[in-house]
C-alpha positions in Angstrom: -65.2 91.4 -41.4 -68.7 91.2 -42.7 -71.1 94.1 -42.3 -74.1 91.9 -42.1 -76.2 94.4 -40.2 -75.8 96.9 -43.1 -77.0 94.6 -45.9 -80.3 95.7 -47.4 -82.3 95.3 -50.6 -79.9 95.3 -53.5 -82.7 95.9 -56.0 -83.8 99.1 -54.2 -80.2 100.2 -53.8 -79.3 99.9 -57.5 -82.5 101.7 -58.5 -81.5 104.6 -56.2 -78.0 105.0 -57.7 -77.3 107.5 -60.4 -75.8 106.6 -63.8 -72.1 105.9 -64.1 -69.8 108.5 -62.9 -67.9 108.8 -66.2 -67.4 106.9 -69.4 -65.5 103.7 -68.7 -62.1 103.7 -70.4 -60.9 101.1 -72.9 -57.3 100.5 -71.7 -54.4 98.2 -71.1 -52.7 98.1 -67.7 -49.9 96.1 -66.1 -49.2 95.7 -62.4 -46.2 94.4 -60.5 -47.2 92.3 -57.5 -45.2 91.6 -54.3 -46.0 90.0 -51.0 -47.3 92.5 -48.4 -48.0 90.2 -45.5 -48.8 86.6 -44.4 -51.2 85.3 -41.8 -50.1 81.7 -41.0 -46.6 81.3 -42.3 -47.3 78.9 -45.2 -46.2 81.5 -47.8 -42.7 82.9 -47.1 -42.2 84.7 -50.4 -44.3 85.7 -53.3 -44.1 87.8 -56.5 -46.1 88.2 -59.7 -47.6 90.2 -62.4 -51.1 91.1 -63.5 -52.3 92.4 -66.9 -55.7 93.8 -67.5 -57.2 94.9 -70.8 -60.6 96.4 -71.6 -61.7 96.8 -75.2 -64.7 98.6 -76.4 -66.5 96.0 -78.5 -69.2 98.5 -79.6 -72.2 96.7 -78.1 -70.2 95.4 -75.1 -67.0 95.4 -73.2 -64.4 92.7 -73.8 -62.0 92.2 -70.9 -59.0 89.9 -70.2 -57.1 89.6 -66.9 -54.0 87.4 -66.5 -52.7 87.0 -63.0 -49.4 85.2 -62.5 -47.9 84.5 -59.1 -45.0 82.5 -57.9 -45.4 81.5 -54.2 -42.6 80.0 -52.1 -43.8 77.9 -49.1 -42.0 77.6 -45.8 -40.3 74.5 -47.1 -38.7 76.5 -49.9 -40.8 75.0 -52.7 -42.0 77.3 -55.4 -45.6 77.1 -56.6 -46.4 78.6 -60.0 -50.0 79.8 -60.3 -51.7 81.3 -63.4 -55.2 82.6 -63.8 -56.6 83.7 -67.2 -60.0 85.3 -67.1 -61.9 86.7 -70.1 -65.4 88.1 -70.4 -67.7 89.9 -72.8 -70.4 92.0 -71.1 -73.1 93.9 -73.0 -73.2 97.6 -72.3 -76.7 97.4 -71.0 -75.4 95.0 -68.3 -77.8 92.2 -69.2 -75.5 89.6 -70.9 -72.2 88.1 -69.9 -70.0 85.5 -71.6 -67.2 84.3 -69.4 -64.2 81.9 -69.2 -61.8 81.3 -66.3 -58.8 78.9 -66.6 -56.4 78.4 -63.7 -53.3 76.3 -63.5 -50.9 75.4 -60.8 -47.5 74.3 -61.9 -49.0 73.9 -65.4 -51.7 71.5 -64.3 -55.2 72.8 -64.9 -57.0 73.2 -61.6 -60.1 75.1 -62.7 -61.8 75.7 -66.1 -65.2 77.5 -65.9 -67.1 78.8 -68.9 -70.6 79.8 -69.9 -72.9 82.7 -70.4 -75.4 84.5 -68.1 -78.4 86.8 -68.7 -80.4 89.1 -66.5 -84.0 90.1 -67.0 -83.2 93.7 -66.2 -80.4 95.7 -64.7 -80.1 94.3 -61.2 -81.5 90.8 -62.1 -82.9 88.3 -61.5 -81.4 86.0 -64.1 -79.7 82.7 -64.9 -76.1 81.6 -65.5 -75.6 78.6 -67.9 -72.3 76.8 -67.5 -70.7 74.7 -70.2 -67.7 73.8 -68.1 -66.7 72.2 -65.8 -70.1 70.6 -66.6 -73.4 71.5 -68.0 -75.4 73.3 -65.3 -77.7 76.3 -64.7 -77.7 78.6 -61.7 -80.4 81.1 -60.8 -79.0 84.6 -60.2 -80.9 86.5 -57.4 -82.5 89.9 -57.8 -80.0 92.6 -57.5 -77.2 90.8 -59.3 -74.8 92.8 -61.3 -72.1 91.7 -63.9 -68.5 93.0 -63.5 -68.4 96.1 -65.6 -71.8 97.3 -64.3 -70.6 96.5 -60.8 -67.6 98.8 -61.3 -69.8 101.5 -62.8 -72.2 101.2 -59.9 -69.3 101.7 -57.4 -68.0 104.8 -59.2 -71.6 106.3 -59.3 -72.0 105.6 -55.6 -68.7 107.4 -54.8 -69.8 110.4 -56.9 -73.1 110.4 -55.0 -71.3 110.6 -51.7 -72.2 107.0 -50.5 -69.9 105.3 -48.1 -71.2 101.7 -48.2 -73.4 99.4 -50.2 -73.8 95.7 -50.9 -75.0 93.9 -54.1 -74.8 90.4 -55.5 -72.1 90.0 -58.1 -71.8 87.4 -60.8 -68.5 87.4 -62.7 -68.2 83.8 -63.8 -65.2 82.9 -61.7 -67.1 80.4 -59.6 -69.4 77.6 -60.7 -71.4 78.1 -57.5 -73.1 81.2 -59.0 -73.4 84.7 -57.6 -71.5 86.0 -54.7 -72.4 88.8 -52.2 -70.2 91.9 -52.4 -69.8 94.6 -49.8 -68.2 97.8 -50.9 -66.8 100.5 -48.5 -65.8 103.8 -50.2 -62.9 105.0 -48.1 -62.5 108.4 -49.7 -63.3 110.3 -53.0 -61.1 113.2 -54.0 -60.7 115.7 -56.8 -58.2 115.3 -59.6 -54.6 115.7 -58.7 -51.3 115.4 -60.5 -49.7 112.0 -60.7 -47.5 109.6 -62.7 -50.1 109.1 -65.5 -51.1 112.2 -67.5 -54.2 110.6 -68.9 -55.5 110.1 -65.3 -54.4 113.4 -63.8 -57.6 115.3 -64.7 -60.0 112.7 -63.1 -61.2 112.3 -59.6 -60.4 109.1 -57.8 -61.0 107.2 -54.6 -60.1 104.2 -52.4 -62.5 101.2 -52.4 -62.5 98.1 -50.2 -64.5 95.2 -51.6 -65.2 92.0 -49.8 -66.7 88.9 -51.6 -68.7 86.3 -49.8 -70.2 83.0 -50.7 -74.0 83.4 -50.4 -75.8 82.0 -47.4 -75.7 82.3 -43.6 -73.0 79.6 -43.3 -70.4 82.0 -44.9 -69.8 84.9 -42.5 -66.2 85.5 -43.5 -65.2 86.9 -46.9 -63.8 84.5 -49.5 -61.6 87.3 -50.9 -61.0 91.0 -50.2 -59.3 93.7 -52.2 -58.6 97.4 -51.7 -57.7 99.7 -54.6 -57.8 103.2 -56.0 -60.2 103.7 -58.8 -60.2 106.6 -61.1 -63.6 107.7 -62.3 -63.1 105.9 -65.7 -62.5 102.5 -64.1 -58.7 102.4 -64.2 -57.2 101.0 -60.9 -54.0 101.3 -59.0 -52.6 100.8 -55.4 -54.0 97.2 -55.1 -54.1 95.1 -52.0 -55.4 91.6 -52.7 -56.2 89.6 -49.6 -56.3 85.8 -50.5 -56.8 84.8 -46.8 -53.4 83.3 -46.0 -51.4 86.2 -47.6 -51.8 89.6 -49.1 -50.3 90.8 -52.4 -49.7 94.4 -53.1 -49.8 95.8 -56.7 -48.6 98.9 -58.4 -49.5 100.1 -61.9 -46.3 99.9 -64.0 -47.7 100.3 -67.6 -50.8 102.0 -68.8 -52.3 103.2 -72.0 -55.8 104.2 -73.2 -57.2 102.3 -76.1 -59.3 103.9 -78.9 -63.1 103.6 -79.0 -63.8 102.4 -82.5 -67.6 102.7 -82.3 
């Protein structure tokens, strides 16, 4: 579902949002994934894991996400899929280095790398790719990089907003920036839970849809729903890949020190 009628100037929206809701947490997290639903029957079973790490690199945030899934098709054949995604993003949100490597049954299916810069928070800017081939893409006004995108979502929730849309560039596609539509389903005060380091923080549910840019792409390329605490730690994942949906639960978590 695309909320096309609600799209408006991303540049003006970002300018109207307050600063980040809370300091982003350097942390390590691990998630257990399992199949929640299928839409066309091609995937009969699925399981997996995801690990996510954010390190405070003083002038920036260094992140790494590893997503591993084993899918079983309706013929009973297993497909082993691994995605390894690393970034470094400056804390002012103006520079991004990125690398994405994906394999299917150990064969490399995608290898994307490069760096991007924005002229100011919210763009415009450019992305220079060194892989899969040398190329440069313009990034539209309003573009945010991943950590700034998360900070902006959290700030919007604290400000009581329910919906907004901005272009996002995260380096996972050689096509350039995508549109993102964010629905904030609820934002609530701190409450006791499994993780003591998170029990004192407010949190909320977010639904994020990602679209290839342009009028020929009315349907989202990917959707996800998750709970975010105000420091950027996530749980209760639902990752919609189109043909199937994977659910994820936080199984391991620890905060990492800020050395700067």
